[in-house]
Each structure stands twice: as C-alpha cells, then as structure tokens.
N, C-alpha and C positions, 0 to 999 in steps of 0.2 A: 784125258781119256783116248785111247788110242784109235783111230781110224784105219780104212781100208788101206793097205799099201797099195800104190800106182806104180806102174810102170808101163806096160802098154795095155791100150783097151782099144778094141776092137770094136764098135757097134755099129747100128744104122744111129737115127739124131732127128730129134723133135725142131724141126724148125719154124722160128717166131722172127720172122721178118720185119719187127718194130722198133723202130729209132727210141732211144732214150728212156728206155722201161726203168722208171724208180725203183725205190725199196717198198713205197707205200702199194704201189702195185703188184709188185712179187706177193709181200706179206701185209695187208690191210691192219691200221696200229689197231683196230677194235681186237685184233685176237691177241696182241703181247703181253694182255695182262695175267697170261698162264705162269703158275710159278715153276712147273717142270716143262720140260721139252716133249709135249706131248700132241700129235694130232697138228702139227704143223704143216705138214705133207697135204694135210686134208684143204687147209686153205691156201694153199699154193695159189698163185692167182687168182683168190676168190671170185672177186668180182667180177673178171674178166671170165670165169669158167662156168659159173652160175647164174641163175636168173634170181628175183628176190623170192620165187616160191622154192628155193634150192633145187630146181630144174636143171638139168647140164644144158648149156648154151651150144648149140650143134654145132657153132661157124666157128668154135675156139678150139684150135689146133689140140689142146690137152685131150678134149673129148673127142678128136676123131681117130678112128681104130687105125687108121693108115699109117699112121705115126708112131714109134715106140723109139726106144732105147736108151742106151745112159748120156745122151750129151744131145746138151740144149744149145742149138743155133740161136742166136740173137743179134739183133740190129745192133747199129753202132750207138756208143751209152750205154751202155749196159751195167745197173745196180746204182745208178745216181740219185740223189735226194739224202736222206737222213741214214747215219750210220748202222742204224739197226740189223747186229748180227743174225738176227730172228730169218733175216732175208736169206741169207746161207744157209741157215739151219731148214728152213722149208724146200728149197731146192734139193739139198744132201738126201732130207728124209725123205723126197719123192723118189728117190732113186736115180736121180742123176749125180755124174760124177766127175762130168767135164762140163764148160759152158765156153763158147766158141762166141767170141766179137771181134769186131774191128777197133774198141774201145770199151776199157772198164774205168769205173769209179773206183778212182783209188780204195776209199773205205772198203765198198764192197771187195775190191781184189785181194784184200788182206785179210777178211773175214772168211771170203773161201776158202784162199789157203791154208788157215787157221784150223778150219774142219775139216780138211779132206775133198774141198771140191778145186781142180785146176781148172783154172782160168786164163784160158788160150786165145791170145792177142794174136790177130791175122791183117793182112792186107786190106781195104777194102776189094781189091780186084779180087782175093784169094776166097772171101766172104761170098762173094757175089756167084763165083764158081758155084761155091758147095751150095747155096739156096737153088741155083739152076739144077743141079745135080742131082737135089734131092726132088725139085720138083718133075725131073722126068722120072725120076723112080723112087719111090719111099722107101726102097730097101734097101739105099745107097750105104755104104758102108764106109766111116772114117775109122783112121787109124792114128790116135796120139800112143806117139812112141816118148815118153818124157826123157826116157835118161837120154836118148839122140835131139830131145827136145824139137820132135818135127811134126806135121799134122799130113795125113796124107787120104786123097781122096781114094780110095782103093779102085773104082770103077775104071778112072784115067790115069791113076798114075803121078796125078799132079801132086806136087807137095811145096810145102812152105815151114820155114823153120820160124822158132817162136821166144821170147826171152822168158826166163825165169830166175828168180834171186837161187842162189848156191845152197843158201841155208835151208830154203822154204823146199826147193829140188830134193834137200838130203833127208828133209823130214816127210815128204809126200812118198817116194819110193821106198822110206822104214815104215811108213802109217803111223810116224810120230805127231805129238803135239808136242807144245813148247816144255812140257812137264814131261812126256815122255822121253825129249832129246835130254834133258838135264837127268832123270835116272837112266839114262845110257852112258852117260858118263860118270856113275860115281865111282868107280874104281880111280879114274882120273884125279878127279874131285878129291877124294880120301889121300892120294897117295900127294897132292900138291898141299894138302892141309899138312899134311905131317911132315913136310919139309919146311913149312913155315912156322914151325913150334919150334924148330934147332936153328 
C-alpha cells in the first residue's frame, strides 16, 4: 500500500510532553481485535482522551482546540512497550505525518517508517525549545525537510539535523512501502533475471 509522499512538511504541532509513552497508551490492547484497519484514529490515546462514559477529557491535549497540526511532539522514549504496529496506524489514521521526540523505541520507529510516519529524533535541548515555542504560541509552525534532514522552528529560525536510514528516506519521499519499492524496480529485476538465464 502506497502512502503520502513526504518531502517538506510545514505545520503547527500538538505538544505531548510526556515521557515513556508506550504502545498500550497509544492504542489499548482491547482495540487490537479488529480484522480490518478501521477506526484506529478514534481510539488513539483512548484512555487518556475519554472518560468511562466516552465523554472527552477536557485536560487532554487532543481535546484542546487550540492545538492542531500534522506533527505530534512527544517526550523522551516515545513508543516503548509492545511491538504492535497498530500504534503507528492509529497515529497515521488520526492525521499525524510526523512524530518528534528525543528518543524512540526501535520497533515503533520501524513501524512508523513502514507506514509513512516520519519519526524525527532531536536532542533534548532542541525538544525543550520546541515545547517552549509551542507553549508561547500554539500556532508555532515547524518545518520538517526530509531531503535535507532538518527540522526548523520557523518562529525563531532554530534548526537541527536528524538521521534516517537511506532506504526508508527514499521510500518516504516516493510514498513507497516495501512492496511499492520492489514494484518500482520491476524492469531492473526482469533484466537481471534475463541475464541470469544465460
């Protein structure tokens, strides 16, 4: 399944300065029984977003109308816990295309890259600057430049570089998953197969 192409994303951001957010908080286990990828966005951070009677919790950031955007800014160690790919699905289906943190759990990071979410790992200092900027002005925009591998706080011009695997970077720029990548190389694969026969 192809995903949105990711080159440069300029957006406001939703701040969640909570450390050690694990995958069971991102999408609780009771919502993993679905046989199709439907409504995962509705259950993103379900237990933090809603009371037992399904009414929204006013103090949770996703229920605060002053925050919006395609970028989620989390605290250190985002996506720890189990390996469920549903956590990445829920974030993508909600509308986020990038998650920023000072550290990601490896499996979550891989799952995110596989479905078109860019995990941008920054220093603790730069993460603090982002939270400070958003606290001062919820309309603060960040610019994520994937080809240049930079993240910029547009209000201040402060910028930091981030690392990404070259193969995953190429896939995200082209909107490919692993199958799409192989499909894009059909001609080369066929040519190699033909040579191998002789």
